[in-house]
N, C-alpha and C positions, 0 to 999 in steps of 0.2 A: 204601591207601585202601580203605574198606569197599565191598562190592558194593551197588549201589542196590536198592531194593525191586523185585520182579519186574516190576511194571507200569511202571517208570521205566527209561529208558535214558540212557546218558551222551551228552550233546550238548556239542560244543565249537564255539564261534564265535570266530574269531581274525582280526584285521585282517591283510591281506596286500596292501600297495601299492594302497590305494584300493578294494579289494574285500574280501570276507570269505571265509575258508575255513570251511565248515560241515561238521562231521563228526558222524555218529550212530554210537555204539558203535565209534568208530575208523574208520568207513568215510566217506571223503570224498564228499559229495553236492553239493559246490559247483556243479558243472556243471549240475545239475538244478534248482537253486534260483534263482528270479527275485527273490524277496523273502522276508524273514522278520520275525517279530515275536516278542519275548520278553515274557511277562507274568509278573510275580513279585509275590506277596503275602507279607508278613512271615510267617515260620514255615511257609510252604508251598513245595512243589516248584515250580519254574518250569514254565510251559507254553510250548512253542516252536511257533509256527505257521509252516509252510513253504509258500510258494506256488511251485509248480513252473513251469518254463518250459513253453511249448506243446509242446515236443518231448521230453517225458518218455518214456523207454522203458516198456514194459508191466511190466517187472520191475525192482525196486529192491532192491539187496542190503542187508541189515541190518534190524534191528527197532528200533522206537521207539514210544513213545506220542506220536504226532505228529498234529496237526490240520492237515489240508490246507485252506488258505484258498481261498476262491472270490472272485474280484474282485467288489466290491459293485455292486449294481444302481444305476445313476445316476438312475433314474426318480424315486424318492422325494425325493432331494436337489434334482433339477431342479424338481419340482413345488413343493416348499417355497420355493425361490428365486423362482419365477414368481408364487406366491401373495403374496409380500411386495412385489411391484412395484405401484406406484400407476399406473394406466393414464394418468391425466391428466398426471402428471409425466413418464412415459415419452414421451408424445406431445410435450410441451413441450420435453423434452431433445432429442428427435430433430429437431424443427423449429428449434431454436436452434443446430444444428450444420450450418452451410452446407457444411462439408467432406464431410458425409455425403449431401447432397442434390445429385444430378447431373442431374435432369431426365429421366432414363430412366423407363420404366414401373416402377411399384411402388417408387419411391424411398423413400417413407415407411416401408413395410414393411421394406425392406432396411436403412434407417437404424436402425429399432427393433431389428432382429435384431443389427446390429452393436453397438449400445449394450448390449443384453442380454448379448452375448458379452463385451464389455469389463467390464461390471459383475460378471459371474460370475467373472471372473479377478481381481477385486479393484479394478477401476477405478471404483468407485462414488464419484464426487466431488461432494459437496455436495448431493446429492438425498436428501431425507427424505420418507417417505410423507406425503401430505397427509391431514389429519384433516377430511374433508368434513362430519362430524357435529358438529364443534366449534362452539359458539355464541360469537358475538363478546362481548368483555368489555363489561359494562354501562358506560354513560357515568358519569363521576364526579359 
């Protein structure tokens, strides 16, 4: 097999019983890797992003053009999610869930937070943002 260009290194990712063996230039780095992503565009070399575990030693043997991934900041995604919530419908949803209302202090706030958590995990069932600016249809 031909040697790769100088800025590219051989990367091998192989399944091994529910896990993956990740090797860079023949050096197994599997124990250091928490996650990986492979990006490939037609006709271009692959880019492999390795996300290391929290306990990566300060020295890693082997060379590779590797992009070390940083866990994404959840703030922008959370802000976008919350901006999409209709306050009136959130309140209506919370008040219509007696299982979330227990009579203790701050029950409405706790119910809303529980609903938002459920919705963020994909449990958004039947609630669509209200269009407060919509005009009623004209009479026939």
